[in-house]
C-alpha positions in Angstrom: 2.1 -12.3 4.1 5.6 -10.7 4.2 5.9 -7.0 4.5 7.0 -5.2 1.3 10.4 -3.6 1.6 12.1 -0.6 0.1 15.8 0.3 0.1 16.6 4.0 0.7 20.1 5.1 1.3 21.3 1.6 1.8 18.6 0.9 4.5 15.9 -1.5 4.3 12.5 0.1 5.0 9.3 -1.7 5.9 5.9 0.0 6.1 4.3 1.0 9.3 1.0 -0.6 10.3 -1.6 0.9 7.9 -4.4 3.1 9.0 -7.9 3.3 7.6 -6.9 6.1 5.3 -4.4 3.8 3.6 -7.0 1.2 2.9 -9.5 3.8 1.5 -6.9 5.4 -0.8 -5.7 2.1 -2.2 -9.2 0.9 -2.8 -10.3 4.2 -4.4 -7.3 4.0 -6.7 -7.6 0.4 -7.7 -11.5 0.8 -8.3 -11.1 4.0 -10.3 -11.2 4.1 -14.0 -7.6 4.9 -15.1 -8.3 5.0 -18.9 -7.9 8.7 -19.2 -4.7 8.9 -17.1 -1.4 9.7 -18.9 1.5 7.3 -18.0 3.1 10.1 -15.9 -0.1 10.7 -13.9 -0.5 6.9 -13.5 3.0 6.5 -12.1 2.7 9.6 -10.0 -0.4 8.1 -8.4 1.5 5.0 -7.7 4.4 6.8 -6.1 1.8 8.7 -3.9 0.4 5.4 -2.8 3.9 4.0 -2.0 4.6 7.1 0.3 1.2 6.8 1.9 1.4 2.9 2.3 4.8 3.0 3.9 3.9 5.8 6.3 7.4 6.6 7.2 9.1 10.0 7.2 12.1 8.7 5.2 9.7 7.5 2.4 9.0 10.6 0.4 8.1 11.2 -3.2 11.7 12.2 -3.8 13.2 9.2 -2.1 11.0 6.9 -4.0 11.8 8.5 -7.3 15.5 8.4 -6.6 15.7 4.9 -5.2 13.0 2.7 -7.0 13.4 1.6 -10.6 10.6 2.7 -12.7 9.8 -0.9 -13.6 9.4 -1.7 -9.9 6.9 1.1 -9.0 3.7 -0.7 -10.1 4.7 -4.0 -8.6 5.7 -2.4 -5.3 2.3 -0.7 -5.1 0.5 -3.9 -5.8 2.6 -5.7 -3.1 1.7 -3.0 -0.6 -2.0 -3.3 -1.5 -1.9 -7.1 -1.1 -0.1 -6.7 2.2 -2.8 -4.2 3.5 -5.5 -6.6 2.3 -3.9 -9.5 4.1 -3.8 -7.6 7.3 -7.4 -6.5 7.0 -8.7 -9.9 6.1 -6.7 -11.7 8.8 -8.4 -9.5 11.4 -11.9 -10.1 9.9 -11.7 -13.8 10.7 -11.5 -12.9 14.4 -14.8 -10.9 14.3 -17.7 -12.4 16.2 -19.8 -14.9 14.2 -23.3 -13.3 13.8 -25.0 -16.7 13.6 -23.8 -17.9 17.0 -24.0 -14.5 18.7 -20.7 -15.1 20.4 -18.2 -12.3 20.8 -14.5 -12.7 20.9 
């Protein structure tokens, strides 16, 4: 899967390889009940996930709010989550098969 991109100050930014914290935060958000969230809190949570997911110093709350159209916030968060998932699952296929007892 292709890395999501973000344009800040005329530069294309791609995310750093995600750490376990990123996976956990995305899972917690997407598993949580969001019914009681206001639209502002919902979008703020997405911006926080974008900053966390990119893991780069130039990707801050302010830079995201200034450079990403509001209509692109949620799709960018979802693209980041799909990318993190694809990395995770691509590594899982290389784990040893418990039935054969073989290790890679």
